Structure formats: C-alpha cells, structure tokens
C-alpha positions in Angstrom: -14.4 -87.0 16.8 -18.0 -87.2 15.6 -18.1 -91.0 15.9 -16.5 -91.0 19.4 -18.6 -88.2 20.9 -21.9 -88.6 19.2 -24.3 -91.3 20.4 -25.8 -93.3 17.5 -29.5 -92.3 17.2 -32.1 -91.5 14.5 -31.3 -87.8 15.1 -27.6 -88.4 14.6 -28.2 -90.2 11.4 -30.6 -87.5 10.1 -28.1 -84.8 11.1 -25.2 -86.5 9.3 -27.3 -87.1 6.3 -28.4 -83.5 6.2 -24.7 -82.3 6.4 -23.8 -84.6 3.5 -26.7 -83.3 1.5 -25.8 -79.7 2.2 -22.3 -80.4 0.9 -23.9 -82.1 -2.1 -21.7 -85.2 -1.6 -22.4 -88.2 -3.7 -22.9 -91.5 -1.9 -19.5 -92.7 -3.2 -17.8 -89.5 -1.9 -19.5 -89.8 1.5 -18.4 -93.4 1.7 -14.9 -92.4 0.7 -14.8 -89.8 3.5 -16.0 -92.3 6.1 -13.4 -94.8 4.8 -10.7 -92.2 5.0 -11.6 -91.4 8.6 -11.5 -95.0 9.6 -8.2 -95.6 8.0 -6.8 -92.5 9.8 -8.0 -93.9 13.2 -6.7 -97.4 12.4 -7.5 -100.4 14.5 -6.9 -98.5 17.7 -10.4 -96.9 17.4 -12.3 -99.9 16.1 -15.5 -99.0 18.1 -15.6 -95.6 16.3 -15.1 -97.4 13.0 -18.0 -99.6 13.8 -20.2 -96.5 14.5 -19.1 -94.9 11.2 -19.9 -98.1 9.4 -23.3 -98.2 11.0 -24.0 -94.5 10.2 -22.8 -95.0 6.6 -25.0 -98.1 6.2 -28.0 -96.2 7.4 -27.4 -93.1 5.2 -26.0 -94.6 2.0 -28.8 -96.4 0.2 -27.4 -97.1 -3.3 -25.6 -100.4 -4.0 -22.5 -98.3 -4.9 -22.6 -96.4 -1.6 -23.0 -99.6 0.3 -20.2 -101.3 -1.6 -17.9 -98.3 -1.0 -18.2 -99.0 2.7 -16.5 -102.4 2.3 -13.0 -101.1 3.3 -14.4 -100.2 6.7 -15.9 -103.7 7.1 -12.6 -105.2 6.1 -10.7 -103.0 8.6 -13.0 -104.2 11.4 -12.8 -107.8 10.3 -9.0 -107.6 10.3 -9.1 -107.2 14.1 -10.6 -110.7 14.6 -8.3 -113.6 15.0 -10.7 -116.0 13.5 -11.3 -115.0 9.9 -14.2 -117.5 9.6 -16.3 -115.6 12.2 -15.2 -112.1 11.4 -18.1 -111.4 9.0 -20.7 -112.7 11.4 -19.1 -110.7 14.2 -19.3 -107.4 12.2 -23.0 -108.1 11.4 -23.8 -108.9 15.0 -22.1 -105.8 16.3 -23.9 -103.6 13.7 -27.3 -105.1 14.8 -26.3 -104.5 18.4 -25.7 -100.8 17.7 -29.1 -100.5 16.0 -30.9 -102.3 18.9 -29.0 -100.3 21.6 -29.8 -97.0 19.8 -33.5 -97.8 19.5 -33.6 -99.0 23.2 -32.2 -95.5 24.2 -34.8 -93.8 22.0 -37.7 -95.8 23.6 -36.4 -95.2 27.1 -36.0 -91.5 26.5 -39.6 -91.3 25.2 -40.9 -92.7 28.6 -43.4 -95.2 29.7 -46.5 -93.2 28.7 -46.2 -94.2 25.0 -49.1 -95.7 23.3 -47.5 -96.9 20.1 -44.2 -97.9 18.6 -41.6 -95.2 19.2 -40.5 -93.6 15.9 -37.0 -94.1 14.6 -36.6 -97.9 14.3 -36.8 -97.7 10.5 -34.1 -95.1 10.3 -31.8 -97.4 12.3 -32.5 -100.2 9.9 -34.4 -102.4 12.3 -37.2 -104.7 11.3 -40.5 -103.9 12.8 -40.7 -107.1 14.9 -37.3 -106.3 16.5 -38.5 -102.7 17.3 -41.7 -104.1 18.7 -39.8 -106.5 20.9 -37.6 -103.7 22.3 -40.6 -101.4 22.7 -42.5 -104.1 24.6 -39.5 -104.7 26.9 -38.9 -101.0 27.6 -42.0 -98.9 27.2 -44.5 -101.0 29.1 
C-alpha cells in the first residue's frame, strides 16, 4: 500500500529510511522485505514494484543491499516481451521516476527560488540533470 499511495519524493525516501533504521534492519533484510512485497503483488502491480525498486535503490547503499534488489529487477524485466531491451527499459523507467519526482519538488518550491532545489541527490540524480529540470521548471 505504501508504494501505491505514497508519491516518490526525497521526503518519502527519508521517511522509509528512518523507519528501516528504527527497526534496525540490515540492508539485506530491508531488501528482502521489499522483494517479498513485490513477489506478493506479482506482475499485476508492476508500477508499485518499480517504485519499491527505486526506493530501495536510493536507500540501500551497500553492494550487498543493491544486489539483494535483483529479484525485483528480474520481476519487472519478466513483464517485457523483448528480453534484449528489458534491462534498458528498467533503467529508463527508474530514471524517469527520479526525474518526475524532482520535477514535482521543484514545482512545489515555486518560481521564487534562487538556487537548485534540494533533494536531487537523495533521488540519485546527477547535478546536471537536476540543473536541467530546475531551469525548465523554476525560472
């Protein structure tokens, strides 16, 4: 339900990270929880699986944590007919989530901003991408 109802944002990432920290979950355990949720939802809720993959990718920093998210990527990739493009499609959709999330943050902050809106780094965006979005939306 969290993935369906919650908009992806730097605040959502920080909130989920805080909850995982409060429960003292290891990165592997957190990834296993996300994988379990995605498996329960199956391919019917693939957009939610994409959000959970994105959130996990932003929160889990260790190589082990990132590797433990692989079953979610595999689940998403299994929904594409063309196996050869599945990996690129997953990466593109993850980048689109980051960019759309940052665009929302910039728009919410309004036109009066004088410098790059915070949060782009939490979303895993490169500075030049954040700058492009900022220039498009805040000026």
